[in-house]
C-alpha positions as CSV (number, residue, x, y, z in Angstrom):
1,X,77.9,114.9,49.5
2,X,77.1,116.9,52.6
3,X,79.5,117.1,55.5
4,X,78.8,115.4,58.8
5,X,78.0,117.2,62.0
6,X,79.8,117.3,65.4
7,X,78.0,117.7,68.7
8,X,79.6,119.7,71.5
9,X,77.6,119.3,74.8
10,X,78.0,122.6,76.6
11,X,77.9,121.0,80.0
12,X,81.1,119.1,79.4
13,X,84.0,120.6,81.4
14,X,86.4,120.8,78.4
15,X,83.7,122.5,76.3
16,X,82.8,124.9,79.0
17,X,86.5,125.8,79.4
18,X,86.9,126.4,75.6
19,X,83.8,128.6,75.7
20,X,85.2,130.6,78.5
21,X,88.5,131.0,76.8
22,X,87.0,132.2,73.5
23,X,84.6,134.6,75.3
24,X,87.4,136.0,77.3
25,X,89.7,136.5,74.3
26,X,86.9,138.1,72.2
27,X,85.7,140.4,75.1
28,X,89.2,141.5,76.0
29,X,90.0,142.5,72.4
30,X,86.7,144.5,71.9
31,X,86.7,146.1,75.4
32,X,90.4,147.3,75.0
33,X,88.8,150.2,73.1
34,X,86.6,151.3,76.0
35,X,86.8,154.8,77.4
36,X,89.0,157.8,76.7
37,X,92.1,155.7,77.6
38,X,91.0,152.9,75.3
39,X,93.3,151.8,72.5
40,X,92.7,151.5,68.8
41,X,92.6,148.1,67.1
42,X,94.3,147.5,63.7
43,X,92.0,145.3,61.5
44,X,93.8,143.6,58.6
45,X,91.7,142.7,55.6
46,X,93.0,141.0,52.5
47,X,90.3,142.8,50.4
48,X,91.4,146.3,51.6
49,X,94.4,148.2,50.5
50,X,95.2,149.4,54.0
51,X,94.3,148.1,57.5
52,X,91.4,149.7,59.2
53,X,92.4,151.5,62.5
54,X,89.5,152.0,64.8
55,X,88.2,152.4,68.4
56,X,84.6,151.4,67.4
57,X,83.5,148.4,69.4
58,X,81.0,147.0,67.0
59,X,83.5,147.3,64.1
60,X,86.2,145.4,66.0
61,X,83.6,142.8,67.1
62,X,82.4,142.2,63.5
63,X,86.0,141.8,62.3
64,X,86.9,138.8,64.5
65,X,86.6,135.4,62.9
66,X,87.9,131.9,63.7
67,X,88.8,129.1,61.3
68,X,87.5,126.7,63.9
69,X,83.7,126.3,63.5
70,X,83.0,125.8,67.2
71,X,84.9,128.9,68.2
72,X,83.2,130.9,65.3
73,X,79.8,129.9,66.6
74,X,80.6,131.1,70.1
75,X,81.8,134.4,68.7
76,X,78.7,134.8,66.5
77,X,76.5,134.8,69.6
78,X,78.6,137.4,71.3
79,X,78.6,139.6,68.2
80,X,74.8,139.5,68.3
81,X,74.8,141.4,71.6
82,X,76.9,144.3,70.1
83,X,75.0,144.2,66.9
84,X,71.6,144.5,68.5
85,X,72.8,147.4,70.7
86,X,74.2,149.1,67.6
87,X,70.9,148.6,65.7
88,X,68.7,149.9,68.6
89,X,70.9,152.7,69.8
90,X,74.1,153.0,67.7
91,X,76.2,153.5,70.8
92,X,77.2,151.4,73.8
93,X,78.3,148.4,71.8
94,X,81.6,148.0,73.6
95,X,79.8,148.0,77.0
96,X,77.3,145.5,75.7
97,X,80.0,143.2,74.6
98,X,81.8,143.5,77.9
99,X,78.7,142.9,80.0
100,X,77.7,139.9,77.9
101,X,81.2,138.4,78.0
102,X,81.6,138.8,81.8
103,X,78.1,137.5,82.4
104,X,78.9,134.3,80.4
105,X,82.2,133.9,82.2
106,X,80.6,134.3,85.6
107,X,77.7,132.1,84.6
108,X,80.1,129.3,83.6
109,X,81.6,129.5,87.1
110,X,78.1,129.4,88.7
111,X,76.6,126.5,86.7
112,X,78.2,123.7,88.7
113,X,76.6,125.1,91.8
114,X,73.1,125.5,90.2
115,X,70.4,122.9,90.9
116,X,67.5,124.6,89.1
117,X,68.6,126.4,85.9
118,X,65.2,128.0,85.4
119,X,65.4,129.8,88.7
120,X,69.0,130.9,87.9
121,X,67.9,132.6,84.7
122,X,64.8,134.0,86.3
123,X,67.1,135.7,88.8
124,X,69.3,137.1,86.0
125,X,66.2,138.4,84.1
126,X,64.5,139.8,87.2
127,X,67.6,141.8,88.2
128,X,68.1,142.9,84.6
129,X,64.7,144.5,84.8
130,X,65.5,146.1,88.1
131,X,68.7,147.6,86.7
132,X,66.8,149.0,83.7
133,X,64.3,150.6,86.1
134,X,67.1,152.1,88.1
135,X,68.7,153.6,85.0
136,X,65.4,155.1,84.0
137,X,65.0,156.7,87.4
138,X,68.5,158.2,87.1
139,X,68.1,159.8,83.6
140,X,67.8,163.5,82.8
141,X,66.2,164.9,79.7
142,X,67.9,167.3,77.3
143,X,65.9,170.4,76.4
144,X,67.7,172.6,73.8
145,X,70.9,172.4,75.8
146,X,73.8,173.0,73.4
147,X,76.4,172.4,76.1
148,X,74.9,169.0,77.0
149,X,74.9,168.0,73.3
150,X,78.6,169.0,73.1
151,X,79.3,166.8,76.2
152,X,77.6,163.8,74.6
153,X,79.7,164.3,71.4
154,X,82.9,164.7,73.5
155,X,82.4,161.4,75.2
156,X,81.3,159.4,72.2
157,X,84.0,160.8,70.0
158,X,86.8,160.1,72.5
159,X,87.3,163.8,73.1
160,X,87.9,164.8,69.5
161,X,87.7,168.6,69.7
162,X,87.1,168.9,65.9
163,X,84.2,166.4,66.0
164,X,82.7,168.2,69.0
165,X,82.7,171.6,67.3
166,X,81.6,170.1,63.9
167,X,78.5,168.3,65.4
168,X,77.6,171.1,67.8
169,X,77.5,173.6,65.0
170,X,75.4,171.2,62.9
171,X,72.9,170.7,65.6
172,X,72.7,174.5,66.0
173,X,71.9,174.8,62.3
174,X,69.4,171.9,61.8
175,X,67.9,171.7,65.3
176,X,67.6,168.8,67.7
177,X,65.1,167.0,65.5
178,X,67.3,167.4,62.3
179,X,68.8,164.5,60.5
180,X,72.5,163.8,60.1
181,X,74.0,161.5,57.4
182,X,77.7,160.5,57.3
183,X,79.5,159.4,54.2
184,X,83.1,158.8,53.1
185,X,84.7,160.9,50.3
186,X,88.0,160.7,48.4
187,X,89.4,163.9,49.8
188,X,91.7,165.1,52.6
189,X,89.0,167.4,53.9
190,X,85.7,166.9,55.8
191,X,82.8,169.0,54.6
192,X,79.2,169.6,55.5
193,X,76.2,170.3,53.3
194,X,72.7,171.1,54.7
195,X,69.5,170.5,52.7
196,X,65.8,169.7,53.4
197,X,64.7,166.1,53.7
198,X,62.5,163.5,55.4
199,X,63.1,160.6,57.7
200,X,61.3,157.3,58.0
201,X,61.7,155.1,61.1
202,X,60.5,151.6,60.3
203,X,61.7,148.2,59.0
204,X,63.6,148.5,55.8
205,X,65.3,146.2,53.4
206,X,68.3,148.0,52.0
207,X,69.0,145.6,49.2
208,X,71.6,147.9,47.7
209,X,73.7,147.4,50.8
210,X,73.5,148.5,54.5
211,X,73.4,151.4,54.4
212,X,72.3,151.7,50.9
213,X,73.2,155.1,49.3
214,X,71.3,155.9,46.0
215,X,71.9,158.9,43.9
216,X,68.9,160.3,41.9
217,X,66.6,157.4,42.7
218,X,62.9,157.3,41.8
219,X,60.5,156.9,44.6
220,X,57.3,154.8,44.5
221,X,54.5,155.3,47.1
222,X,52.0,152.4,47.5
223,X,49.0,152.5,49.7
224,X,48.5,148.9,50.9
225,X,50.6,145.7,51.0
226,X,52.5,144.2,48.1
227,X,51.7,140.5,48.5
228,X,52.5,139.1,45.0
229,X,55.3,139.9,42.6
230,X,52.8,140.1,39.7
231,X,51.3,143.2,41.4
232,X,54.5,145.1,40.7
233,X,55.4,143.5,37.4
234,X,54.6,146.6,35.4
235,X,56.5,148.8,37.9
236,X,59.6,146.6,37.7
237,X,59.5,146.5,33.9
238,X,59.3,150.4,33.9
239,X,62.3,150.6,36.2
240,X,64.3,148.1,34.1
241,X,63.6,150.0,30.9
242,X,64.4,153.4,32.5
243,X,67.6,152.0,34.2
244,X,66.7,154.0,37.4
245,X,67.3,152.8,40.9
246,X,64.3,153.2,43.2
247,X,63.0,153.4,46.8
248,X,59.6,151.6,47.1
249,X,57.5,152.4,50.1
250,X,54.4,150.3,51.0
251,X,52.6,149.0,54.0
252,X,54.6,145.8,53.8
253,X,56.0,143.3,51.4
254,X,55.6,139.5,51.2
255,X,58.6,137.2,51.5
256,X,58.1,136.2,47.8
257,X,58.3,139.8,46.7
258,X,61.4,140.4,48.8
259,X,63.2,137.3,47.5
260,X,62.3,138.2,43.9
261,X,63.7,141.7,44.1
262,X,66.8,140.5,46.0
263,X,67.5,138.1,43.2
264,X,67.2,140.9,40.6
265,X,69.4,143.1,42.7
266,X,72.0,140.5,42.9
267,X,72.0,140.0,39.2
268,X,72.3,143.7,38.7
269,X,69.0,143.8,36.8
270,X,67.5,146.2,39.3
271,X,68.6,148.4,42.3
272,X,65.7,148.8,44.7
273,X,65.4,149.5,48.4
274,X,62.2,148.5,50.1
275,X,60.8,150.6,53.0
276,X,57.8,149.7,55.2
277,X,55.5,152.8,55.5
278,X,55.1,154.4,58.9
279,X,51.8,154.6,60.7
280,X,48.4,152.9,60.5
281,X,45.2,153.5,58.5
282,X,44.5,157.1,57.6
283,X,47.7,158.3,59.3
284,X,49.8,156.1,57.1
285,X,48.1,157.7,54.0
286,X,48.8,161.2,55.4
287,X,52.5,160.3,55.6
288,X,52.5,159.0,52.1
289,X,50.9,162.3,51.0
290,X,53.6,164.3,52.8
291,X,56.3,162.3,51.0
292,X,54.4,162.8,47.7
293,X,54.5,166.5,48.3
294,X,58.3,166.7,48.6
295,X,59.1,164.2,45.9
296,X,56.4,164.8,43.2
297,X,55.3,161.1,43.4
298,X,51.7,159.9,42.7
299,X,50.4,157.5,45.3
300,X,49.1,154.2,43.8
301,X,47.2,151.5,45.6
302,X,46.7,147.7,45.3
303,X,43.0,147.8,46.2
304,X,41.6,150.9,44.4
305,X,41.6,153.1,47.5
306,X,43.4,155.7,45.5
307,X,42.8,157.1,42.1
308,X,45.7,155.3,40.5
309,X,46.3,151.5,40.6
310,X,49.6,149.8,41.1
311,X,49.0,147.2,38.4
312,X,48.6,150.1,35.9
313,X,51.8,151.8,37.0
314,X,53.1,154.4,34.6
315,X,56.4,156.3,34.6
316,X,54.7,159.6,35.4
317,X,53.8,158.2,38.8
318,X,57.4,158.2,39.9
319,X,58.7,160.7,42.4
320,X,62.3,161.9,42.3
321,X,64.9,162.2,45.0
322,X,68.3,163.8,44.9
323,X,69.6,161.1,47.3
324,X,68.4,158.3,49.6
325,X,70.1,156.6,52.5
326,X,68.4,153.4,53.7
327,X,69.4,151.2,56.6
328,X,67.6,148.2,58.2
329,X,65.8,150.5,60.6
330,X,65.4,153.9,58.9
331,X,65.5,155.9,55.7
332,X,66.6,159.4,54.9
333,X,65.1,161.0,51.7
334,X,66.7,164.1,50.2
335,X,64.4,165.8,47.7
336,X,65.4,168.0,44.8
337,X,65.3,171.7,45.7
338,X,63.2,172.6,42.6
339,X,60.5,170.2,43.6
340,X,60.4,171.7,47.1
341,X,60.3,175.2,45.8
342,X,57.3,174.3,43.6
343,X,55.5,173.0,46.6
344,X,56.6,175.7,49.1
345,X,53.2,177.1,49.8
346,X,51.7,173.7,50.5
347,X,54.7,172.7,52.6
348,X,54.6,175.8,54.8
349,X,50.8,175.6,55.2
350,X,51.1,172.0,56.2
351,X,53.9,172.6,58.7
352,X,51.9,175.5,60.3
353,X,48.8,173.4,60.7
354,X,50.7,170.5,62.2
355,X,52.6,172.7,64.7
356,X,49.4,174.4,65.7
357,X,47.7,171.0,66.3
358,X,50.4,170.2,68.8
359,X,49.0,172.9,71.1
360,X,45.5,171.3,71.1
361,X,44.4,170.2,74.6
362,X,42.4,167.4,72.9
363,X,45.5,165.7,71.6
364,X,46.7,162.6,73.5
365,X,50.2,161.2,73.3
366,X,49.4,159.0,70.3
367,X,48.1,161.9,68.3
368,X,51.1,164.0,69.2
369,X,53.4,161.2,68.2
370,X,51.6,161.0,64.8
371,X,52.0,164.7,64.2
372,X,55.7,164.7,65.1
373,X,56.1,161.8,62.7
374,X,54.5,163.8,59.9
375,X,56.7,166.9,60.8
376,X,59.8,164.7,60.3
377,X,58.9,164.6,56.6
378,X,59.6,168.4,56.4
379,X,63.1,168.4,58.1
380,X,66.6,169.5,57.6
381,X,69.4,167.0,56.6
382,X,73.1,167.6,57.3
383,X,75.4,165.4,55.2
384,X,78.9,165.1,56.6
385,X,81.4,164.0,53.9
386,X,84.4,162.6,55.8
387,X,87.8,162.7,54.3
388,X,91.4,162.2,55.4
389,X,95.0,162.2,54.2
390,X,94.8,158.3,54.2
391,X,92.0,155.9,53.9
392,X,92.7,154.5,57.3
393,X,92.5,158.0,58.8
394,X,89.2,158.7,57.1
395,X,87.7,155.4,58.2
396,X,88.7,155.9,61.8
397,X,87.3,159.5,61.8
398,X,84.1,158.3,60.3
399,X,83.7,155.7,63.0
400,X,84.0,158.5,65.7
401,X,81.5,160.7,63.9
402,X,79.0,157.8,63.4
403,X,79.2,157.0,67.1
404,X,78.7,160.6,68.1
405,X,75.7,161.1,65.8
406,X,74.1,158.0,67.2
407,X,74.8,159.2,70.8
408,X,73.2,162.6,70.0
409,X,70.0,161.0,68.7
410,X,69.8,158.5,71.7
411,X,70.5,161.3,74.2
412,X,68.0,163.7,72.8
413,X,65.3,161.1,72.4
414,X,65.8,159.1,75.5
415,X,67.7,161.1,78.1
416,X,71.1,161.0,79.6
417,X,72.8,159.5,82.7
418,X,76.3,159.9,84.3
419,X,78.9,158.3,82.1
420,X,81.9,156.0,82.4
421,X,79.7,153.1,83.7
422,X,79.1,154.7,87.1
423,X,75.3,154.2,87.1
424,X,75.7,150.5,86.3
425,X,78.2,150.2,89.2
426,X,76.0,152.1,91.6
427,X,73.0,150.0,90.6
428,X,75.0,146.9,91.2
429,X,76.0,148.1,94.7
430,X,72.5,149.3,95.8
431,X,70.6,146.2,94.4
432,X,73.1,143.7,95.9
433,X,71.7,144.6,99.3
434,X,68.3,143.3,98.3
435,X,69.7,139.8,97.6
436,X,69.7,139.2,101.4
437,X,65.9,138.9,101.1
438,X,66.1,136.2,98.5
439,X,65.8,132.6,99.7
440,X,66.3,130.7,96.5
441,X,70.0,130.1,96.0
442,X,69.8,129.6,92.3
443,X,67.9,132.8,91.8
444,X,70.5,134.6,93.9
445,X,73.4,133.1,91.9
446,X,71.8,134.4,88.6
447,X,71.1,137.8,90.0
448,X,74.5,138.0,91.6
449,X,76.3,137.2,88.3
450,X,74.6,140.1,86.6
451,X,75.3,142.5,89.4
452,X,78.9,141.6,89.4
453,X,79.1,142.0,85.6
454,X,77.8,145.6,86.0
455,X,80.9,146.6,88.0
456,X,83.3,145.9,85.0
457,X,82.6,148.9,82.7
458,X,83.6,151.5,85.3
459,X,86.5,149.4,86.4
460,X,87.8,148.8,82.9
461,X,87.5,152.4,81.8
462,X,89.6,153.3,84.9
463,X,92.3,150.7,84.2
464,X,92.3,151.4,80.4
465,X,93.2,155.0,81.3
466,X,96.2,153.7,83.3
467,X,94.8,154.1,86.8
468,X,94.6,151.5,89.6
469,X,91.0,150.6,90.3
470,X,91.8,150.0,94.0
471,X,92.9,153.7,94.3
472,X,89.3,154.7,94.1
473,X,86.5,153.9,96.6
474,X,83.8,153.4,94.0
475,X,81.5,151.8,96.6
476,X,81.1,155.3,98.1
477,X,80.4,156.9,94.7
478,X,77.6,159.5,95.1
479,X,74.6,159.9,92.7
480,X,75.5,162.0,89.7
481,X,79.2,161.4,90.2
482,X,81.7,159.4,88.1
483,X,85.3,159.2,87.2
484,X,87.2,161.6,85.0
485,X,89.3,158.9,83.4
486,X,91.6,161.5,81.8
487,X,92.6,163.2,85.1
488,X,91.9,160.3,87.4
489,X,89.5,162.3,89.7
490,X,85.9,161.7,90.9
491,X,83.7,164.5,89.6
492,X,80.1,165.6,89.2
493,X,79.2,164.0,85.8
494,X,76.8,166.7,84.6
495,X,79.1,169.6,85.6
496,X,82.1,167.8,83.9
497,X,80.1,166.7,80.8
498,X,80.8,163.0,81.4
499,X,77.5,161.7,80.3
500,X,76.0,158.8,78.3
501,X,72.6,158.3,76.5
502,X,70.6,156.1,79.0
503,X,69.3,153.9,76.1
504,X,72.9,152.7,75.5
505,X,73.1,151.2,79.0
506,X,69.6,149.9,78.9
507,X,70.2,148.0,75.6
508,X,73.5,146.8,76.8
509,X,71.9,145.2,79.8
510,X,68.9,143.8,77.9
511,X,71.0,142.3,75.1
512,X,73.7,140.9,77.5
513,X,71.2,139.0,79.5
514,X,69.5,137.7,76.4
515,X,72.8,136.4,74.8
516,X,74.1,134.9,78.1
517,X,70.9,133.0,78.7
518,X,70.8,131.8,75.1
519,X,74.3,130.4,75.4
520,X,74.3,129.1,79.0
521,X,70.8,127.5,78.8
522,X,71.5,125.6,75.6
523,X,72.4,121.9,75.6
524,X,74.8,121.6,72.8
525,X,76.5,123.2,69.8
526,X,75.9,121.2,66.6
527,X,78.8,122.1,64.3
528,X,79.7,121.2,60.7
529,X,82.6,118.8,60.6
530,X,85.5,120.6,58.9
531,X,87.2,117.3,57.9
532,X,84.0,116.2,56.1
């Protein structure tokens, strides 16, 4: 017999109060880790031998659960803000949680005064877009600047000198476009190995876990979509017989295929990660050919567009990888050196042709992007194997390295801005002046709530470091300046190396506005009755 449901109308005063209480408790716990003066959180887990000690915002957020279903539903929405920022950027999750939490708290205070909710949320969204534009105007691009990379690592790793030196050296070795994979090992040392490899940036289904690490998997390259499980029956039977794990790359997969493979993975019958191929048309086939070159795979098709057909799959069509790491948004493929050596002439010729084509005046941005995507199939991969004297130490160190790796990628690809929340604060101050021109009070309330929320990251970083916020005149903060939260001084952000990837702040704003609107604009929570 199914349990009944309870309805909690959001507009009721007692429910609004409870929502505010839960949001505040959740936000305070996660944001206690923010900045160099932020504190660690000890996460107890009955399934783990030792508690997990961490300063990673998204890890803390994901660990928080309530027995009460109403509270748990509120927290689930807040987690989504941190989770989306982590998926998009990998950094800025604590700021995202703080912004979303404060925006919801301020929104709750505003709602009794709001006559037209639509205009209230239009104001919030409009000024969210203006803040994003301001962030984009403030950014600076990184061009082979080792010192700037070190500064990004320093901030994201909470000034861990060993992590700064480790990652700076790795970037020197593999280049700004190189790939970095981080894993835990049962050792008291942290080691680095560098090999050749490929990256794929697309939607993936890491059925072996997230991330899914496979050792010695087979790789299958399919030109076209896999719409029916019967199309890959021979392939699945071959994998089952050989007992090999596999990475299957195709244009896309139907929900029926995904469900079927998920069931088989759960049963332990198979271990397969699904990856959507990059690109369109002939460019997608070029990329599949690049992966075939480094893995020894034979491309098969569903429609006869290649010499070999998927329905007639045979074991010799498999490619081989030394290792694969698949997440929901990307895949790293590490080939065997002997396969690469056997194709060295072809690989070097392809790389030379692709690099030469980048110099062609006839290439537009789309064509250049396609060439760079192909070059990423002939890349270097640094694998950082993180150890520690205790499991807790290793996990906390891995969290710091993961954050720093994501920050490097975001900074190199998207640009950087002054750190410690100073640009959000300045955006809030400068844009607030424009509210005087707004006539609609509901629009103004929504915009004002967001602008006020943007002051909190800088203020909290300051207070977390043990300084009084009122001791600083942040309203007079100059462009390119921020707080050094270790020394308690106002400094030039770029000269002092206090910088953040711009995409971290952009995604924090976008996701905070989205989650706040979802919660505050809903009518009710419908929750399962715990008492049946």
